[in-house]
C-alpha positions in Angstrom: 43.3 -13.1 -88.6 41.5 -16.2 -89.7 41.2 -19.2 -87.3 43.4 -22.3 -87.8 41.5 -25.1 -89.5 42.3 -28.6 -88.3 43.2 -30.6 -91.4 43.3 -34.4 -91.0 44.0 -37.2 -93.6 42.7 -40.7 -93.1 44.4 -43.4 -95.2 43.8 -47.1 -95.6 43.8 -49.8 -98.3 40.7 -50.3 -100.4 37.9 -52.2 -98.7 39.3 -51.8 -95.2 36.4 -49.6 -94.0 38.3 -46.3 -94.4 35.4 -44.3 -95.9 33.0 -45.8 -93.4 35.2 -44.8 -90.6 35.8 -41.3 -92.0 32.2 -40.6 -92.6 31.2 -41.6 -89.1 34.0 -39.4 -87.7 32.6 -36.5 -89.8 29.1 -37.1 -88.7 30.1 -37.4 -85.1 32.1 -34.2 -85.2 29.2 -32.4 -86.7 27.1 -33.6 -83.8 29.7 -32.2 -81.5 29.2 -28.8 -83.1 32.2 -28.6 -85.5 31.8 -27.3 -89.0 33.2 -30.2 -91.0 34.1 -30.8 -94.7 34.8 -34.4 -95.9 37.1 -34.4 -98.9 36.9 -37.7 -100.8 40.2 -38.5 -102.6 39.3 -41.9 -104.1 38.7 -42.0 -107.9 35.6 -44.1 -107.1 34.1 -40.9 -105.6 32.1 -42.8 -103.0 33.6 -41.4 -99.8 30.6 -39.2 -98.9 27.8 -41.5 -100.0 26.6 -42.3 -96.5 26.5 -38.7 -95.5 24.1 -38.0 -98.4 21.6 -40.9 -98.2 23.6 -43.1 -100.5 23.7 -40.7 -103.4 26.8 -39.7 -105.5 27.8 -36.1 -106.1 29.5 -34.5 -109.1 33.3 -34.8 -108.7 35.7 -31.9 -109.1 37.4 -33.4 -112.2 34.1 -34.3 -113.9 32.9 -30.7 -113.3 36.1 -29.2 -114.6 35.7 -31.3 -117.8 32.2 -30.0 -118.3 32.6 -26.3 -117.4 35.1 -23.6 -118.2 34.6 -21.9 -114.9 33.8 -23.8 -111.8 32.2 -22.2 -108.7 32.3 -23.6 -105.1 28.6 -24.5 -105.3 29.3 -26.7 -108.3 31.4 -29.2 -106.3 30.4 -28.7 -102.6 27.3 -30.3 -101.3 25.8 -30.5 -97.9 25.3 -33.8 -96.2 24.1 -35.1 -92.8 23.9 -32.5 -90.2 25.5 -29.9 -92.4 28.7 -31.7 -93.2 30.2 -30.3 -96.5 31.0 -33.0 -99.0 33.5 -32.9 -101.8 34.7 -35.6 -104.2 37.9 -35.1 -106.1 37.2 -37.8 -108.6 39.6 -39.2 -111.1 40.5 -39.1 -114.8 38.5 -41.0 -117.5 39.1 -44.8 -117.3 42.5 -45.8 -118.7 43.7 -42.2 -119.0 46.1 -40.3 -116.7 47.0 -40.6 -113.0 44.3 -41.5 -110.5 45.9 -39.2 -107.9 45.6 -36.1 -110.2 42.1 -35.5 -109.0 43.4 -34.7 -105.5 46.0 -32.2 -106.8 43.5 -30.5 -109.0 40.7 -30.4 -106.4 43.0 -29.1 -103.6 44.3 -26.3 -106.0 40.7 -25.4 -107.0 39.4 -25.1 -103.4 42.4 -23.1 -102.4 41.9 -20.7 -105.4 38.2 -20.3 -104.4 39.1 -19.7 -100.7 36.5 -22.2 -99.8 37.8 -23.2 -96.4 37.8 -19.6 -95.2 34.5 -18.7 -96.8 32.7 -21.6 -95.1 34.4 -20.9 -91.8 35.3 -24.5 -91.4 36.7 -26.0 -88.2 37.8 -29.4 -89.6 38.7 -30.8 -93.1 39.0 -34.5 -93.3 40.7 -36.0 -96.4 39.7 -39.6 -97.1 42.6 -41.0 -99.1 43.2 -44.4 -100.7 46.2 -45.9 -99.1 47.1 -48.9 -101.3 49.8 -46.9 -103.1 51.3 -43.7 -101.7 52.0 -42.3 -105.2 52.5 -38.6 -106.0 48.8 -37.7 -106.1 47.7 -39.7 -103.1 50.7 -38.4 -101.1 49.7 -34.8 -101.5 48.0 -34.4 -98.1 51.2 -35.8 -96.5 53.9 -34.4 -98.8 52.7 -30.8 -98.9 51.7 -30.7 -95.3 48.1 -30.0 -96.2 47.0 -32.3 -93.4 48.5 -31.7 -90.0 47.8 -35.1 -88.7 47.5 -38.5 -90.5 45.7 -41.5 -89.4 45.6 -44.9 -91.0 42.7 -47.5 -90.8 43.9 -51.1 -90.6 42.6 -54.5 -89.6 44.8 -57.4 -88.5 45.0 -58.7 -92.1 48.4 -58.7 -93.6 47.6 -56.7 -96.7 46.0 -54.0 -94.6 49.1 -53.9 -92.3 51.3 -53.9 -95.4 49.5 -50.8 -96.7 49.8 -49.1 -93.3 53.5 -49.8 -93.2 53.9 -48.3 -96.7 52.1 -45.2 -95.5 54.5 -45.0 -92.6 57.4 -45.1 -95.1 55.8 -42.1 -97.0 55.3 -40.1 -93.8 58.9 -40.8 -92.7 60.2 -39.7 -96.1 58.5 -36.4 -96.2 58.8 -35.6 -92.4 62.0 -33.7 -92.8 60.4 -31.4 -95.5 57.4 -30.2 -93.4 55.2 -33.1 -94.3 52.3 -34.3 -92.1 53.0 -36.7 -89.2 51.2 -39.7 -87.9 48.5 -39.4 -85.3 48.0 -43.1 -85.0 46.3 -46.2 -86.3 42.6 -46.9 -86.2 42.1 -50.6 -85.7 39.1 -51.7 -87.6 37.1 -55.0 -87.6 38.7 -56.1 -84.3 36.6 -58.9 -82.8 38.9 -61.8 -82.1 41.4 -61.4 -79.2 44.3 -62.3 -81.6 43.4 -59.5 -84.0 44.0 -56.9 -81.2 47.2 -58.7 -80.3 48.5 -58.6 -83.9 47.7 -54.8 -84.3 49.2 -54.0 -80.9 52.4 -55.8 -81.8 52.6 -54.0 -85.1 52.2 -50.6 -83.6 54.7 -51.4 -80.9 57.3 -52.4 -83.5 56.7 -49.3 -85.6 56.7 -47.0 -82.6 53.1 -45.8 -83.2 49.9 -46.1 -81.3 46.3 -47.4 -81.6 43.8 -44.5 -81.5 40.7 -46.7 -81.2 39.6 -50.3 -81.6 36.5 -50.6 -83.8 34.7 -54.0 -83.8 32.9 -55.4 -86.8 29.2 -54.8 -86.3 26.0 -55.6 -88.2 24.8 -52.1 -87.1 27.3 -50.6 -89.6 26.1 -52.9 -92.4 22.4 -52.0 -91.7 23.2 -48.3 -91.7 25.1 -48.5 -95.0 22.3 -50.4 -96.6 20.1 -47.4 -95.8 22.7 -45.1 -97.3 23.6 -43.6 -93.8 26.3 -43.5 -91.3 25.9 -45.4 -88.0 25.9 -42.0 -86.3 22.7 -41.0 -88.2 21.0 -44.4 -88.4 21.7 -45.8 -84.9 22.8 -42.8 -82.8 22.3 -44.7 -79.5 24.0 -47.9 -80.5 27.3 -49.1 -78.9 29.0 -48.7 -82.3 27.9 -45.1 -82.6 29.4 -44.4 -79.2 32.7 -45.9 -80.3 32.8 -43.7 -83.4 32.0 -40.7 -81.3 34.9 -41.6 -79.0 37.2 -41.9 -82.0 36.0 -38.6 -83.5 36.8 -36.8 -80.2 40.3 -38.4 -80.0 41.0 -37.5 -83.6 40.0 -33.9 -83.4 41.8 -33.4 -80.1 45.1 -34.8 -81.4 47.7 -32.2 -80.9 50.9 -34.3 -81.2 51.8 -36.5 -84.0 55.1 -38.3 -84.7 57.3 -39.9 -87.3 56.7 -43.7 -87.3 59.4 -46.3 -87.7 58.2 -48.5 -90.6 59.5 -52.1 -91.0 61.6 -53.0 -94.0 59.8 -55.5 -96.3 61.9 -58.4 -95.1 61.3 -57.5 -91.5 57.5 -57.3 -92.1 57.5 -60.7 -93.8 59.4 -62.3 -91.0 57.1 -60.7 -88.4 54.0 -62.0 -90.3 55.5 -65.5 -90.5 55.9 -65.6 -86.8 52.3 -64.6 -86.3 51.2 -67.3 -88.8 52.9 -69.9 -86.6 51.3 -68.4 -83.5 47.8 -68.5 -85.0 48.3 -72.1 -86.0 49.4 -73.0 -82.5 46.3 -71.4 -81.1 44.1 -73.3 -83.6 45.7 -76.6 -82.7 45.6 -75.9 -78.9 49.4 -75.8 -78.5 49.2 -72.4 -76.8 46.2 -71.1 -74.9 46.6 -67.5 -75.8 48.5 -65.3 -78.3 50.0 -63.2 -75.5 51.4 -66.4 -73.9 53.2 -67.4 -77.0 54.9 -64.2 -78.0 
């Protein structure tokens, strides 16, 4: 009997640092001795760049367009410390659904029995979370991923995207879909940022898995085409990513979140806008004191 592979999906809006976070988790898990595959599900096909020195790899959809028969070695490439890298890719610009690459790539790897052949411990799907449409919802809807995490900052649009993801998880939860492991709070430097995220997860009955500060160490590493785990393994930031990776892989219980309705979310955001203005003008000394 083959071992159970831990399959995890990490969602987040474009530009929130989702791929950066995912790649550092993959790199950290590989250093802990896990056999890891990172499965990029963004049509931009740049999820695995920092695991491979800043280079792009052929996507599953591009390869299928070029070849009648595709082998595992055509679409799977090794990255930092042996992490296997796959990019689903997307359709030609202006044609078809961007989420189709995920569906096609998942079907191909299943058909080739790749996960079993490579004896993987962990597969991490890096998924664009701006719109949870049919294709992008595949890891949730079909229960491919056992646990889902979302990367969000304290910015409203990032939280809006996270709340939409919660709605998708809740919708498919009764049909065997993946459940939420928690929220990864990214770019958390100001005290009010943490307060905003904490309030959001409390209201949606979820949890923060880890707080990740914004750091120049990450920028330096990415400019070198590397993860922080590779470029600055002894840095404080690398230690945070390692802590996060351990928490993610050791997650055994996930839950159905309680997303806010759009009107509720807007009302919640408006209250925080007033609070931040009060802090700026000195009317209140701390966010916590004003809520």
